[in-house]
N, C-alpha and C positions, 0 to 999 in steps of 0.2 A: 504493499499499500504506499502511495507516495503522492506528493503534489510537486509539480515542476513549476518553478518561478523563472520567468524569462523577462529580460529588459531589452527593449529596442534601443535604448540610449546608452546603457552601460553594461558591458560584459561582466564587470566586477559584481553586478547585482544578480547574476544568474546562479541559481542553486536548486537543489532538490531536498525536500523535507520528507523523511521516511517516517511511517507510522507502523506501530505493531498491530497485529490483527486484533480487532475489537478494542484497540487502545489499551492493551494489557500492560501491566507494570510488574516488573520482577521485584524480588526481595521480600523479606518477611513483613515489613510494614506496608508494602504495596503503595508507596508514594515516592516520587522523585521530583527534584527541582533543578532547574538550570537558569543561568543568567547569561545573556549574550548581548553584545554591543555592536552597532554599526555606526561608523563615522566616515562619511564619504561625500565630498563635494556639497557641503551645506546641508546634509541630511544626517542627523544623529538620532539614534534610537536605542534605548535600553529596554530589553525584553526579559521579563521574569516569568518563567513558565513553571506550572505545577502540573505534574502527571499523576493522576489517580486512575484506577480501573474504570474504563469507559469514558473518560473525560480528560481534556487538556485545557488548562486555563493559561492564557497568555495576556499579561498585563504590560502594556507598551507605553513608554513615556519617552518624550524626546522633542526635537524640533525639526521642522521641515522647511527649509527655505525655498523649496520648490516641491512640486508634486512628486510623490513616489509612485511610479506606475509599474505594474507587473502583468505580464500575460500568464494566466494560470491554466494548468492542465492537471487533473487528478484522475486516478484510476479506481476511485471508490465513492460511494454516496457520501455526501457531505452535509452534516447537520451543525448549525452553529447558533449560539445565543451571542448577540453582538451589542456592545454598549459603547457609543461614542460620547465620552464624558466631557473632555475639554479639548475639542478638536473643531476643525472646520467641517470635516466629514469624510466618509468613506464611500466610494461608489463601485459597484461591481456590475458590469455590463456583459451578459453572456453573448457568445457568438450566435447561438441559435436564436432566431427572432421570436420563436414561440415561448422562450423562457423569460420569466419576469426578472427585470433588473432589480438590484438591491441599492437603494439610495438612502443612506443613513447619515444625516447631517448632525452637527454637534448638538448634544442634549437629548439625543434619541437612541432608541434600542430597536432591535428586530430579532425575530426567531425565523430562521431561513433553512431551506433544504433544497439541494440540487443533486440529481442522480450522479452527476459528475461535474466538477468545475471545468469550464472551457470558456474563458473570456478574459476581459480586461478589468483589473483591480487598480483603483486609483485612490490613494490617500492624499487628500487635499493639503496643500501647504499650511502650516501653522507654526508660529514661533515657539509655542509651549503647548504640547499636546499630550493627552492621556486617554487611552481607550483600553477596553477589555474584550477579548474574544474567548468564548468558552466552546470548544468543539466537543460534541457528544457522539458517541457511537450509537448506532441504531439499536444495538443489543441493550445498552444501558437505558435508552428511552423505553424500550418495550418491557424491561424489567421493572422499572418504577411504576408502570401503568399496567402491570400484570398482563402484558401482551394484548391489551385492549386499547388501541389508539382512538377509539371513538370519542373519548373525552376531548380530544383535540379537534373534533369536528372536521371541517373541510381540510384543514392542514394535515390531520392524521390520515385522512382518506387519500390525500395526494402522496404522503410517504408510503402508504401500503401499495399504491399503484406505480410508485416510482416516478412521480410526476414533480417537476420543480414547483416550489411554492414558498411564499412568505406569509406567515400567519397574519391574518388581517389585511393582507395585500399591501402593506406599507410599514413604515417605522412609526413608533410612538414615543411620547415624551417619557424620559427617565424620571421615576418618582423618587421622593426622598427616602422611602423605604428601600428601594432598589440601591440607591447610593450608599445607604447604611450598611447593607449586606456586602457590597463590593469593598467597602473599607475594612469590614470585618475579615473578609478573605485575604486582602492585602496585608493586614496587620496581624494575622493569626500567630500567636506565640507558641502554640503547641508544636510538637515534633513527632515524627514517626506515625504509629497507628492512630494516636489521638488526633493528629492533624488531618490524617486521611478521613476519619469519621466526621470531623468538623467541617472540612471542605465539601465533602459530599452532601451533608445536610444543608449547607449554605447554598450550594448550587441547586439543589431541589427546591429550596424555599424561594430562590430567585426565579427559577423556572415557573413556579406556582404563581408568583406575582405577575410575571409576564402574561401567562395564560389568563389570569383573573382579569387583568386590565384590558386585554384585547377582547375577551369575550364580553365584557361589560360595554365596550364601545361598539362591538358587533351587534349588540342588542338593538342599537339604534336603526339598524337596517332590516329588522325583522319584517317590516312592512313591505319589503321588496320580495316579489316572487322570484323563484329560481330562474324562470325564463327571462325576467327583466335583468336579473344579475348577469346572465349570460350575454345579453344584448349590450349591457354596459361595458363588459369586458371586450366585446367586439369593437365598441366605439373607441375604447382605449388603444386597442391594437391598431385600428385605423389611423388614429392620431400619431402613434409612434412611427407608422410606416410612411406617413405623409406629413411630417411635422412642419414643413415649410409651405404647405398648401394653405389657401384661405378656407376656413371652415365657418359656416354659419350654423346656429342652433337648429334652424329649420332643416337645413340640409342633412345634418347629423341625425335629426329626429326621423326624417323620412328614411334615411339609409338603414337605421337600426330598427325601424318599425316600432318605435316607442314614443309616446307623446312628449311634448316639449317640457312640461313641468316635471314629469317623472325622470326625464333625461338629465335635467340640470340638478334637481335635488338628489336624485339617486346617485349620480356620479360623485357629488360631494360627500354623500353618506358613505359610499363604498370606498372611495379612494382618498378621502380627507382633503380634497382641494376642488376648485371649480375647474371646468373644462379649460377655460382661457388661461387660468393660472397654471394648469398642467402644461399646456402648450408653451407658455412663456418660460416655465422652468426648463423644459427640455431644450428649447432654443438657447437659453443662457448657458446650459451646460455645453452645448455644441460650440457656442461662441468662446467659451473659456478654453476648450480643447483646441479650437482653431488658433487662438492666440499662442497657446503653448507650442503647438506643432509648427507654427510659423517662426518660432524663435524670436518673437517680438517684432517681426518685420511687417506683419499685417496691420493695416490701417484700422484703428478703432472705429472710425466713422463708417467705413465699408462693412466691418463685421456687425456694427449696430444696425445698419440698414438690412443686411441679410437676415438679422434676427427679428425683423419686423418693427424696428424703432426708427421713426422718421427723424427723431431728435436724439443725437448722440448723448446729450446730457441725461435724458430720461433712461437711456440704456445704462449709463454709468451708475445712476441711482439704484436701478433695479439690480445690477451686478453687485454692487456693494451690499445691498440688503440680503441677497441670497448667499454670497460667498465671504462676506466680511472683509473684503479687500477691493481696491479699484482695478479696473482693466490695466491701467498703465503700470501698476505694481508688478504684473505678470510680464509686461514688456521689458521691464528693467532687470529681470532675472535671466 
């Protein structure tokens, strides 16, 4: 079992991460820890990993003067609890168009599953960042739910069918209770078997809080019928495939076969954003990547126009609101 990390920019950032079957850990205490550091061209990251049977916790603290981008490929199903605590954000875009992207910005968390990783991972630049990723084996998940993933509803069904999924279809705000548990995991003073028991209990508690929060918010969309939810997903896929096309609510309503009110209200309930905010967000992300890919040579005014902004100043304001930095800051790196 392995994940291959490739960098288009720096050969020094190419590596392979090996995983034991089922995330097994040797030794009597069945817990292992490691600390690694990366310091390369304005990117510094210290990663503290805790290995317990069925789980790997990675606590990453550092600074990124530029985006850290990797192309990922894995040869095993991937399940992760992800927490962006003090960061600009982490974005994962699968190569397969039918797979849902994971967009987790600062202050948010997500529970995600992919049959295999095959796509682009982008940690957005941030002077002082801290995030936590908890990788779970499917065996561990099934064990704590007694082989019944029905409690996870649609997310559990997707796992059983080996379909990619993000629980709740998006990221959610990290609560104070979640932050408290993450601090307890980081600052745990136990050792050996006691630490293993403590860490496992805290991860299960954290997973419970994630599920509870997402299910509570999902209750708001119970008035949506399954057929309407499917149609809303079709609208989202259409927008992703034609993000630079002009879309009217009337056109989308007719295409999806859903009335205007249900389209607008249902889209926001299901995906946590309005249709036009969703389009604007995707366009801004593409604009950000275009600035980076051009090495700062692209004109901000031209990119603003391509993103649908007639006024470059309005583009700059929207860009700063979404990413916490100005477009010119990327051009200067």
